[in-house]
C-alpha positions in Angstrom: 126.6 56.0 118.5 127.9 57.4 115.2 128.4 54.7 112.5 131.8 54.4 110.8 131.8 54.6 107.0 134.0 51.7 106.0 135.0 53.4 102.7 136.0 56.6 104.5 137.8 54.7 107.2 139.8 52.7 104.7 140.6 55.8 102.7 141.8 57.6 105.8 143.9 54.6 106.8 145.5 54.5 103.4 146.2 58.2 103.7 148.0 57.7 107.0 150.1 54.9 105.6 151.0 56.9 102.5 152.3 59.9 104.4 154.0 57.7 107.0 155.7 55.6 104.3 157.1 58.8 102.9 158.5 59.8 106.2 159.9 56.4 107.0 161.6 56.3 103.6 163.1 59.8 104.0 164.1 59.7 107.6 164.0 56.1 108.7 161.8 54.5 111.3 163.7 55.6 114.4 164.0 59.3 113.4 160.3 59.6 112.4 158.1 60.7 115.2 154.4 60.2 115.7 153.9 63.9 115.8 155.5 64.2 112.4 153.1 61.6 111.0 150.1 63.4 112.6 151.2 66.7 111.0 151.8 65.2 107.6 148.4 63.4 107.8 146.6 66.5 109.0 145.2 65.0 112.1 145.5 65.0 115.9 147.3 62.2 117.8 143.9 61.1 119.2 142.5 60.7 115.7 145.6 58.9 114.5 145.4 56.4 117.3 141.9 55.7 116.3 143.4 53.9 113.3 146.7 52.7 114.7 147.8 52.2 118.3 151.4 53.4 117.8 154.1 54.1 115.3 155.3 50.5 115.1 151.8 49.4 114.1 151.9 51.9 111.3 155.2 50.7 110.1 154.1 47.1 110.1 150.9 48.0 108.3 152.9 49.6 105.5 154.3 46.1 104.7 151.2 44.1 105.7 149.0 46.0 103.2 151.6 45.4 100.5 151.6 41.7 101.1 147.8 41.5 101.0 147.8 43.2 97.6 150.5 40.9 96.3 148.8 37.6 97.3 146.2 37.9 94.5 148.8 38.6 91.9 150.9 35.6 92.9 147.8 33.4 92.7 147.0 34.7 89.2 150.5 34.0 88.0 150.4 30.4 89.2 147.1 29.8 87.5 148.2 31.2 84.1 148.1 28.9 81.1 151.7 29.8 80.0 154.1 29.5 83.0 157.0 31.0 81.1 155.2 34.2 80.2 153.6 34.3 83.6 157.1 34.0 85.2 158.4 37.0 83.2 155.3 39.0 84.0 155.6 38.2 87.7 159.3 39.3 87.7 158.2 42.6 86.1 155.5 42.9 88.8 157.9 42.3 91.7 160.6 44.5 90.2 158.5 47.4 89.2 158.2 49.1 92.6 162.0 49.5 92.7 161.5 52.4 90.3 159.3 54.2 92.7 161.1 56.8 94.9 159.8 55.4 98.2 160.2 51.6 97.7 164.0 51.1 97.8 164.7 53.1 101.0 161.6 51.5 102.6 162.9 48.1 101.8 166.3 48.9 103.2 164.7 50.3 106.4 162.6 47.2 106.8 165.7 45.0 106.5 167.4 47.1 109.3 164.3 47.0 111.6 163.7 43.3 111.0 166.8 42.5 113.0 165.2 44.2 116.0 161.6 43.3 115.5 160.7 39.6 115.4 157.1 40.3 114.2 158.4 42.4 111.2 161.0 39.7 110.4 158.3 37.1 110.4 156.1 39.2 108.2 158.9 39.8 105.6 159.9 36.2 105.7 156.3 35.1 105.0 156.2 37.5 102.1 159.5 36.2 100.7 158.3 32.6 101.1 155.1 33.3 99.2 157.1 34.9 96.3 159.6 32.1 96.3 156.9 29.4 96.2 155.1 31.1 93.3 158.3 31.5 91.3 159.4 28.0 92.0 156.0 26.6 91.0 156.2 28.5 87.7 159.7 27.3 87.1 158.6 23.7 87.7 155.7 24.1 85.3 157.9 25.8 82.7 160.4 23.0 82.9 157.7 20.4 82.5 156.5 22.2 79.4 160.0 22.3 77.9 160.2 26.1 78.2 163.3 26.3 80.4 166.4 24.2 81.1 165.2 21.0 82.9 168.5 20.8 84.7 167.7 23.8 86.9 166.4 23.1 90.4 163.2 25.2 90.8 163.8 26.0 94.5 167.5 27.0 94.0 166.7 28.9 90.9 163.8 30.8 92.5 166.2 31.9 95.2 168.5 33.4 92.5 165.6 35.1 90.7 164.5 36.8 93.9 168.1 37.8 94.6 168.4 39.5 91.2 165.1 41.3 91.9 166.3 42.4 95.3 169.5 43.9 93.8 167.3 46.4 92.0 166.0 47.7 95.3 169.3 47.7 97.2 171.2 49.3 94.2 168.5 52.0 93.8 168.7 52.7 97.6 172.4 53.0 97.7 173.4 54.5 94.4 171.7 57.6 93.1 173.0 57.0 89.6 171.3 53.6 89.4 168.0 53.7 87.5 165.9 50.6 88.0 163.6 51.3 85.1 166.6 51.3 82.7 167.8 48.1 84.2 164.6 46.1 83.9 165.3 45.0 80.3 168.7 43.8 81.4 167.2 41.8 84.2 164.8 40.2 81.8 167.6 39.3 79.4 169.8 37.8 82.2 166.9 35.6 83.3 166.0 34.5 79.8 169.6 33.5 79.1 170.0 31.8 82.4 166.7 30.0 82.4 166.1 29.0 78.8 167.3 25.6 77.5 169.4 25.5 74.4 166.7 25.4 71.7 166.1 27.0 68.3 163.2 29.3 69.4 164.9 30.4 72.7 
C-alpha cells in the first residue's frame, strides 16, 4: 500500500481550498460546481474526493482552516503584556483580510449560506464567540490597567468593536469604491477615541 506524504497531502489540500475559495468568492457557493473546482485545481473528481467528500465539505473547510489559524493569534493577544497595544494589533489582524480581494465576498457568501446550513452557522458563531471573548478579555485588562475608559462594559464594547471590523468586509463586498486599506487608520482612530478615557496621554 502506497504511503501518503503528509506534507504533500496538506499542500494539495490547501491548493484545492485556494482555488475553491476563488470560485466561491466570484460565483457564490450555489453557482460553483464540483467540476469547476476540479478543473481549476487540475485534478479529476476521483482525486478531489480523496481530499473532500463533496462541495459542501470544501466550503466548510475554507472557514474551518481560517479558524484554526486564528486561534493561536487570539491566544497570543490575550497573553500579551500590554493589553491596549495587543487590542489594537488584534483589531489590525482581524481587519487586514478585508483588503484581500477574496475575503469580503467570501464572508458575504458565508453569511448567506449560514441561514441554510446549521453546521456552517455553528462554525461561524464559534469563531465570532472566540474573537469576542479575546477582545472582551483585552478590554477588561486594559480597563484594569487604566488604559481605557473604565465605564465601558467589556462584553458590550467587544460587540461594537467586532461590528466596526465587520463593516470593513461588508462595505468592501458591496461598494467597489470602498478601500479597506485606506480605512484602517480611520478605524483605529475611531476605536482610540471611543475607548480611551479622558487623560493627558490619550
